[in-house]
FIDRENVEX-407548 format. One line per 4 residues: number of its first residue (from 0); their letters; for each residue x, y, z of N, C-alpha, C. Coordinates in pm, whole numbers, always signed. Layout:
! residues N
NUM) a) X/Y/Z/X/Y/Z/X/Y/Z | ...;
//
This chain:
! residues 261
0) mpry) -429/+1694/-2308/-392/+1692/-2192/-413/+1519/-2155 | -289/+1477/-2117/-222/+1346/-2105/-325/+1291/-2036 | -381/+1149/-2016/-470/+1101/-1908/-375/+1069/-1799 | -475/+1040/-1690/-414/+1087/-1529/-331/+1154/-1495;
4) sddw) -290/+1294/-1577/-253/+1388/-1561/-299/+1448/-1436 | -255/+1520/-1370/-288/+1647/-1290/-422/+1747/-1352 | -436/+1747/-1436/-504/+1809/-1494/-654/+1706/-1538 | -609/+1611/-1553/-739/+1535/-1567/-775/+1499/-1440;
8) vvsk) -707/+1457/-1316/-786/+1453/-1216/-855/+1595/-1180 | -826/+1753/-1256/-890/+1832/-1247/-1057/+1805/-1305 | -1033/+1768/-1463/-1149/+1759/-1517/-1228/+1626/-1449 | -1164/+1533/-1445/-1250/+1413/-1409/-1340/+1434/-1254;
12) slfe) -1279/+1519/-1162/-1333/+1529/-1027/-1466/+1637/-1022 | -1441/+1728/-1125/-1545/+1818/-1152/-1698/+1790/-1226 | -1657/+1657/-1290/-1721/+1597/-1371/-1841/+1467/-1325 | -1738/+1446/-1207/-1842/+1365/-1086/-1883/+1430/-995;
16) yttg) -1833/+1545/-960/-1891/+1593/-853/-2020/+1696/-912 | -2005/+1716/-1050/-2116/+1820/-1077/-2247/+1733/-1135 | -2214/+1596/-1158/-2308/+1500/-1208/-2367/+1388/-1111 | -2265/+1395/-978/-2335/+1290/-891/-2396/+1431/-778;
20) gsca) -2324/+1525/-775/-2443/+1636/-669/-2376/+1622/-552 | -2367/+1733/-451/-2267/+1710/-327/-2396/+1674/-251 | -2386/+1592/-124/-2454/+1612/-4/-2488/+1718/+51 | -2598/+1718/+161/-2656/+1800/+247/-2504/+1824/+362;
24) ccsf) -2445/+1769/+384/-2347/+1813/+508/-2164/+1873/+371 | -2203/+1857/+262/-2109/+1942/+194/-2158/+2060/+98 | -2289/+2068/+137/-2328/+2227/+60/-2258/+2356/+128 | -2193/+2366/+231/-2097/+2493/+278/-2004/+2407/+367;
28) ptlf) -1877/+2463/+323/-1722/+2380/+422/-1723/+2354/+535 | -1696/+2236/+524/-1710/+2176/+709/-1593/+2262/+795 | -1497/+2334/+715/-1440/+2419/+854/-1459/+2560/+793 | -1469/+2648/+864/-1441/+2768/+863/-1332/+2840/+868;
32) dpng) -1296/+2957/+798/-1165/+2998/+818/-1202/+3143/+792 | -1191/+3259/+883/-1190/+3387/+852/-1138/+3459/+725 | -1041/+3359/+699/-944/+3466/+557/-993/+3388/+442 | -1090/+3311/+463/-1203/+3231/+328/-1074/+3133/+253;
36) fkgl) -1085/+3142/+146/-1015/+3015/+74/-876/+3014/+102 | -781/+3135/+121/-635/+3134/+157/-633/+3101/+244 | -721/+3126/+387/-695/+3103/+484/-691/+2886/+505 | -753/+2863/+396/-771/+2728/+425/-623/+2670/+368;
40) vnai) -595/+2707/+243/-453/+2667/+210/-341/+2660/+304 | -351/+2817/+373/-244/+2841/+461/-299/+2748/+594 | -348/+2716/+624/-416/+2603/+716/-284/+2490/+725 | -270/+2451/+589/-174/+2329/+597/-32/+2337/+608;
44) sdle) +27/+2311/+728/+125/+2366/+729/+252/+2290/+670 | +216/+2151/+636/+290/+2094/+522/+340/+2149/+390 | +257/+2254/+371/+289/+2380/+234/+374/+2421/+229 | +488/+2444/+182/+571/+2549/+157/+504/+2663/+97;
48) tdaa) +586/+2781/+155/+511/+2933/+136/+460/+2897/-33 | +569/+2908/-110/+549/+2892/-288/+438/+2817/-304 | +435/+2697/-269/+373/+2643/-293/+219/+2624/-262 | +221/+2693/-125/+68/+2752/-86/+44/+2865/-242;
52) naei) +84/+2959/-208/+62/+3081/-325/+55/+3013/-436 | +135/+2912/-528/+80/+2845/-656/-41/+2776/-637 | -75/+2699/-520/-229/+2657/-539/-307/+2792/-531 | -343/+2895/-441/-370/+2994/-460/-384/+3052/-615;
56) naad) -291/+3064/-674/-272/+3118/-783/-381/+3035/-896 | -308/+2908/-848/-398/+2801/-970/-564/+2813/-930 | -570/+2837/-815/-761/+2847/-778/-836/+2945/-918 | -733/+3020/-928/-817/+3133/-1011/-809/+3080/-1169;
60) qspw) -758/+2995/-1182/-741/+2858/-1309/-846/+2796/-1333 | -872/+2727/-1212/-933/+2631/-1192/-1094/+2615/-1245 | -1140/+2527/-1333/-1300/+2527/-1362/-1363/+2487/-1220 | -1329/+2463/-1116/-1389/+2408/-988/-1480/+2511/-929;
64) ppem) -1619/+2499/-906/-1724/+2597/-854/-1622/+2651/-728 | -1629/+2770/-675/-1596/+2828/-566/-1609/+2692/-435 | -1772/+2675/-422/-1831/+2561/-303/-1736/+2482/-330 | -1699/+2402/-442/-1613/+2302/-427/-1446/+2296/-371;
68) rdsv) -1405/+2407/-453/-1287/+2429/-404/-1300/+2463/-253 | -1370/+2525/-202/-1396/+2554/-62/-1353/+2374/+16 | -1470/+2338/-7/-1490/+2177/+31/-1404/+2107/+50 | -1335/+2135/-40/-1181/+2021/-97/-1088/+2101/+18;
72) wadr) -1054/+2207/+3/-952/+2235/+111/-995/+2218/+276 | -1113/+2226/+289/-1158/+2210/+446/-1134/+2065/+454 | -1174/+2003/+409/-1154/+1831/+413/-1042/+1813/+408 | -957/+1889/+334/-767/+1849/+323/-745/+1884/+500;
76) vrvr) -786/+1986/+539/-737/+2047/+678/-783/+1949/+771 | -886/+1884/+750/-957/+1820/+864/-862/+1694/+847 | -873/+1631/+692/-785/+1507/+698/-648/+1517/+733 | -599/+1627/+735/-454/+1641/+809/-429/+1655/+888;
80) hkmk) -524/+1701/+966/-519/+1730/+1124/-561/+1582/+1183 | -615/+1550/+1153/-651/+1441/+1236/-518/+1319/+1184 | -485/+1347/+1102/-356/+1234/+1095/-240/+1289/+1094 | -223/+1393/+1189/-109/+1433/+1224/-124/+1397/+1396;
84) kemn) -257/+1396/+1471/-315/+1374/+1591/-226/+1212/+1561 | -281/+1120/+1507/-264/+983/+1482/-53/+949/+1497 | -22/+1048/+1475/+127/+1034/+1427/+219/+945/+1518 | +167/+994/+1664/+256/+973/+1794/+193/+817/+1831;
88) eyke) +81/+767/+1783/+58/+611/+1770/+208/+529/+1700 | +174/+594/+1585/+298/+487/+1488/+444/+529/+1584 | +467/+615/+1654/+586/+650/+1734/+594/+581/+1817 | +510/+569/+1901/+525/+519/+2019/+523/+313/+1986;
92) fmee) +491/+338/+1901/+482/+173/+1850/+545/+139/+1779 | +657/+172/+1700/+788/+182/+1673/+910/+173/+1743 | +900/+252/+1880/+983/+290/+1989/+973/+148/+2075 | +789/+80/+2080/+812/-19/+2178/+861/-141/+2080;
96) vdde) +814/-179/+1923/+813/-276/+1905/+995/-281/+1812 | +1054/-181/+1818/+1185/-164/+1727/+1188/-240/+1599 | +1287/-167/+1523/+1294/-199/+1349/+1286/-355/+1357 | +1401/-460/+1414/+1434/-599/+1475/+1339/-686/+1475;
100) klke) +1286/-655/+1540/+1172/-714/+1621/+1012/-761/+1531 | +1016/-602/+1464/+906/-632/+1358/+938/-685/+1230 | +1069/-712/+1176/+1117/-775/+1127/+1109/-894/+1118 | +1158/-948/+1246/+1137/-1092/+1264/+984/-1140/+1283;
104) fcrk) +921/-1070/+1318/+795/-1092/+1323/+709/-1128/+1166 | +758/-1039/+1100/+692/-1056/+976/+762/-1195/+900 | +937/-1210/+944/+965/-1325/+889/+897/-1426/+962 | +884/-1462/+1060/+857/-1612/+1149/+716/-1610/+1140;
108) elga) +617/-1525/+1182/+524/-1549/+1249/+431/-1530/+1129 | +454/-1410/+1032/+334/-1420/+906/+395/-1505/+819 | +561/-1500/+765/+579/-1527/+649/+595/-1472/+514 | +618/-1513/+423/+606/-1443/+246/+491/-1411/+194;
112) kkik) +433/-1533/+192/+305/-1512/+151/+203/-1464/+240 | +168/-1501/+391/+77/-1424/+458/+102/-1323/+457 | +213/-1211/+441/+265/-1097/+484/+245/-1008/+349 | +225/-1098/+230/+193/-1053/+88/+23/-965/+69;
116) qifq) -35/-1105/+133/-168/-1090/+134/-211/-969/+183 | -154/-962/+328/-230/-867/+426/-170/-764/+364 | -87/-717/+311/+12/-597/+266/-70/-559/+90 | -220/-566/+84/-267/-525/-7/-395/-491/-3;
120) mprs) -398/-386/-122/-501/-295/-68/-592/-253/-199 | -737/-304/-271/-832/-312/-331/-873/-116/-337 | -830/-76/-460/-825/+68/-491/-970/+130/-397 | -1074/+78/-395/-1177/+120/-341/-1170/+141/-170;
124) evtd) -1089/+76/-151/-1053/+75/+32/-1014/+211/+93 | -931/+289/-34/-829/+386/+13/-928/+494/-3 | -1067/+534/-30/-1157/+599/-46/-1284/+555/+54 | -1256/+430/+53/-1384/+381/+212/-1284/+413/+330;
128) ilsn) -1208/+425/+327/-1099/+440/+508/-1143/+618/+517 | -1139/+712/+437/-1139/+808/+371/-1262/+843/+416 | -1388/+809/+402/-1528/+820/+416/-1578/+768/+558 | -1534/+655/+593/-1536/+608/+701/-1503/+657/+829;
132) rynv) -1411/+668/+831/-1280/+740/+946/-1259/+830/+974 | -1235/+916/+850/-1225/+1056/+843/-1326/+1165/+768 | -1450/+1090/+780/-1554/+1168/+724/-1531/+1255/+576 | -1477/+1227/+513/-1452/+1322/+393/-1613/+1258/+287;
136) caaf) -1637/+1380/+262/-1745/+1361/+170/-1701/+1403/+6 | -1833/+1443/-54/-1848/+1420/-215/-1735/+1529/-283 | -1703/+1627/-238/-1582/+1708/-319/-1475/+1646/-275 | -1396/+1651/-175/-1302/+1598/-184/-1301/+1423/-214;
140) gtim) -1369/+1379/-176/-1438/+1240/-228/-1390/+1192/-344 | -1456/+1314/-437/-1445/+1282/-587/-1256/+1301/-603 | -1172/+1401/-539/-1140/+1429/-554/-969/+1295/-545 | -1013/+1233/-456/-935/+1114/-420/-960/+1001/-463;
144) cavv) -1097/+1017/-510/-1110/+818/-656/-1031/+875/-737 | -1003/+1017/-790/-957/+1030/-927/-800/+994/-881 | -754/+1024/-783/-588/+1055/-744/-584/+922/-758 | -646/+857/-645/-652/+712/-665/-600/+615/-784;
148) eqia) -698/+635/-865/-708/+559/-972/-551/+668/-1081 | -507/+813/-1049/-416/+826/-1131/-314/+733/-1049 | -249/+723/-951/-167/+660/-879/-191/+524/-962 | -286/+447/-975/-282/+322/-1018/-207/+274/-1149;
152) ffkm) -263/+438/-1213/-169/+446/-1376/-74/+561/-1378 | +38/+559/-1239/+115/+682/-1250/+204/+689/-1350 | +268/+580/-1447/+363/+539/-1560/+310/+608/-1642 | +160/+617/-1627/+140/+696/-1787/+141/+827/-1791;
156) tkyp) +148/+881/-1638/+165/+1050/-1689/+258/+1100/-1715 | +383/+994/-1721/+541/+1033/-1765/+581/+1142/-1655 | +558/+1135/-1545/+576/+1215/-1446/+695/+1163/-1370 | +811/+1258/-1313/+911/+1149/-1249/+853/+1120/-1096;
160) idar) +942/+1062/-1049/+940/+1030/-913/+881/+1123/-829 | +729/+1097/-742/+655/+1185/-694/+710/+1176/-549 | +750/+1108/-476/+794/+1140/-338/+899/+1251/-328 | +891/+1231/-191/+966/+1343/-106/+1060/+1265/+23;
164) geee) +1162/+1302/+10/+1268/+1237/+140/+1307/+1100/+74 | +1376/+1026/+135/+1439/+910/+74/+1339/+741/+142 | +1265/+811/+278/+1198/+650/+279/+1070/+661/+173 | +1006/+803/+158/+905/+811/+30/+936/+727/-57;
168) refe) +1055/+810/-115/+1105/+788/-268/+1120/+624/-268 | +1171/+551/-156/+1199/+403/-176/+1074/+314/-205 | +961/+410/-55/+844/+285/-68/+759/+312/-210 | +826/+443/-263/+709/+445/-402/+795/+384/-524;
172) silk) +872/+324/-506/+952/+236/-568/+896/+58/-552 | +858/+53/-459/+801/-84/-491/+666/-94/-454 | +573/+7/-437/+449/-2/-471/+424/-45/-591 | +312/-152/-615/+281/-174/-738/+111/-139/-725;
176) hdrf) +35/-180/-815/-81/-171/-821/-106/-319/-967 | -151/-408/-901/-280/-513/-968/-367/-506/-1002 | -409/-539/-1113/-545/-517/-1167/-649/-594/-1079 | -589/-677/-1023/-665/-806/-948/-655/-781/-809;
180) ggfv) -550/-767/-775/-535/-722/-622/-506/-584/-551 | -477/-461/-677/-557/-366/-595/-365/-317/-587 | -358/-219/-481/-196/-146/-436/-145/-305/-387 | -27/-332/-403/+25/-455/-325/+205/-416/-301;
184) ldfc) +232/-437/-183/+383/-471/-202/+465/-601/-219 | +527/-629/-273/+598/-792/-322/+686/-825/-246 | +640/-884/-94/+713/-924/-3/+786/-1068/-77 | +715/-1125/-121/+776/-1305/-139/+934/-1244/-261;
188) svde) +991/-1345/-219/+1113/-1361/-306/+1094/-1367/-482 | +1159/-1361/-597/+1122/-1366/-728/+1052/-1504/-755 | +1103/-1573/-697/+1077/-1737/-757/+932/-1775/-665 | +839/-1757/-732/+715/-1755/-645/+654/-1937/-725;
192) aiqd) +740/-2031/-781/+711/-2140/-786/+755/-2231/-680 | +828/-2221/-621/+890/-2323/-479/+796/-2278/-355 | +756/-2346/-289/+638/-2352/-170/+733/-2299/-75 | +844/-2336/-19/+905/-2200/+75/+948/-2106/+36;
196) qqvn) +841/-2010/+14/+902/-1857/-24/+955/-1750/+105 | +1044/-1700/+47/+1089/-1623/+134/+1050/-1526/+138 | +1113/-1417/+234/+1067/-1284/+242/+1132/-1175/+159 | +1137/-1096/+64/+1255/-980/+23/+1228/-926/+127;
200) eevl) +1423/-913/+161/+1451/-808/+264/+1464/-675/+267 | +1450/-673/+111/+1473/-541/+65/+1330/-447/+74 | +1242/-521/+67/+1116/-451/+89/+1071/-479/+205 | +1083/-572/+282/+1046/-577/+400/+1158/-417/+480;
204) tifv) +1276/-388/+436/+1333/-279/+527/+1284/-161/+486 | +1237/-150/+378/+1167/-34/+275/+1040/+5/+371 | +964/-128/+409/+809/-128/+466/+851/-68/+592 | +954/-105/+696/+978/-101/+858/+996/+88/+832;
208) ntmk) +1143/+134/+738/+1169/+282/+711/+1005/+362/+716 | +927/+297/+618/+804/+381/+607/+741/+400/+714 | +746/+286/+812/+632/+310/+915/+682/+397/+1028 | +858/+408/+1046/+897/+490/+1129/+865/+616/+1052;
212) slgg) +890/+625/+968/+875/+800/+916/+712/+816/+934 | +651/+765/+966/+475/+782/+979/+446/+860/+1131 | +570/+856/+1199/+619/+869/+1306/+652/+1019/+1342 | +663/+1078/+1213/+708/+1243/+1243/+885/+1217/+1212;
216) pkll) +914/+1387/+1246/+852/+1478/+1274/+709/+1559/+1204 | +730/+1536/+1046/+649/+1574/+981/+537/+1507/+927 | +433/+1526/+896/+330/+1418/+847/+351/+1390/+706 | +412/+1480/+603/+466/+1486/+438/+600/+1518/+472;
220) hrgp) +671/+1448/+392/+851/+1490/+390/+846/+1611/+296 | +920/+1702/+319/+937/+1789/+248/+1065/+1784/+144 | +994/+1889/+55/+1104/+1890/-54/+1225/+1999/-49 | +1316/+2009/-115/+1407/+2120/-133/+1368/+2251/-116;
224) sttq) +1382/+2381/-80/+1284/+2461/-89/+1375/+2610/-161 | +1255/+2658/-243/+1348/+2743/-353/+1339/+2909/-341 | +1305/+2942/-136/+1285/+3084/-102/+1367/+3057/+20 | +1413/+3155/+54/+1498/+3237/+114/+1390/+3216/+244;
228) hsgc) +1418/+3132/+371/+1310/+3164/+514/+1435/+3147/+620 | +1337/+3218/+713/+1381/+3203/+855/+1401/+3084/+885 | +1463/+3105/+1020/+1455/+2949/+1120/+1302/+2886/+1118 | +1201/+2980/+1125/+1049/+2954/+1184/+1041/+2873/+1046;
232) deee) +1047/+2953/+937/+956/+2913/+818/+1067/+2753/+767 | +1176/+2770/+816/+1226/+2641/+766/+1182/+2509/+826 | +1113/+2518/+965/+1059/+2424/+1018/+947/+2360/+970 | +835/+2472/+879/+730/+2421/+812/+755/+2427/+681;
236) ggad) +871/+2356/+622/+915/+2365/+497/+850/+2258/+435 | +829/+2277/+265/+688/+2189/+194/+704/+2107/+147 | +590/+2026/+193/+597/+1837/+100/+537/+1881/-8 | +475/+1983/-81/+448/+2026/-214/+527/+2135/-287;
240) dvag) +641/+2172/-227/+727/+2275/-246/+735/+2241/-417 | +744/+2345/-479/+742/+2405/-648/+807/+2376/-702 | +957/+2352/-627/+1085/+2385/-651/+1129/+2318/-801 | +1096/+2221/-814/+1122/+2158/-984/+992/+2161/-1075;
244) ksek) +1038/+2281/-1154/+925/+2310/-1245/+915/+2215/-1354 | +984/+2139/-1369/+1035/+2047/-1466/+913/+1941/-1392 | +828/+1924/-1257/+789/+1812/-1231/+639/+1833/-1285 | +621/+1974/-1366/+481/+1968/-1368/+479/+1945/-1561;
248) ddgk) +358/+1958/-1614/+309/+1913/-1761/+329/+2059/-1802 | +363/+2025/-1895/+461/+2179/-1979/+297/+2247/-2039 | +297/+2372/-1967/+175/+2461/-2025/+81/+2419/-1860 | +143/+2334/-1760/+7/+2329/-1701/+25/+2420/-1558;
252) ngps) -104/+2487/-1554/-125/+2565/-1422/-212/+2542/-1347 | -319/+2435/-1345/-362/+2376/-1275/-320/+2346/-1132 | -374/+2311/-1034/-326/+2265/-865/-282/+2143/-937 | -162/+2121/-808/-134/+1975/-761/-177/+1892/-724;
256) frsd) -208/+1793/-695/-191/+1658/-631/-113/+1589/-582 | +41/+1635/-589/+123/+1580/-513/+78/+1499/-349 | +61/+1576/-282/+42/+1596/-148/-65/+1505/-122 | -176/+1534/-188/-265/+1416/-192/-223/+1258/-265;
260) r) -127/+1226/-364/-105/+1119/-332/-40/+1063/-291;
//
């Protein structure tokens, strides 16, 4: 099993969860669905039909105990529901500010060095936000800790580009991990030795385009579909579509963490 692969995430999260124990609020799924686990998976509309079915089938082969599995999916539903409610804030902000005003603010008011300092995030902060803002607890928290570590060393997985949609793919191309600074966006020009540093216009444009994409219409970008859908189903196309089987490890039958990444 290659280190930092999706199978590695399954094993690491299981170890952390079982050795660390679950807290009282995680003893039962935080959301109830009358259709059980299958209902929780299907409750995430960003999953295309065949991707949802793949997750359900993968659960049968997962070493996770049922209570951990159900808790993970309950938290996934809750987090994405809250994030979808926040999408309108991004949309309204970008409509009010517009692209060029935001770029000009970054260039003149912040400058290259300051904006680079702002847009760096320690790995621990990602899971802190999930815990403090979205009330994510033990089971899904251990998943996201492992996923954050996986992203930091994503090149070692030998997976291809993980993103969906143009904005996501471009953002993935500029997102870097530094062992001292965490996740960073390199807004400075290549020559760091000069005092008058310049904003990297390509990185700035990708950042602004990403901000716009957070306003919707979908929380997660869609990949090419592998199944024939009606018009209604097409609208709910999948961020986790399993179209490209080459994207998975050879012989990998477990869950995918693409949408979590």
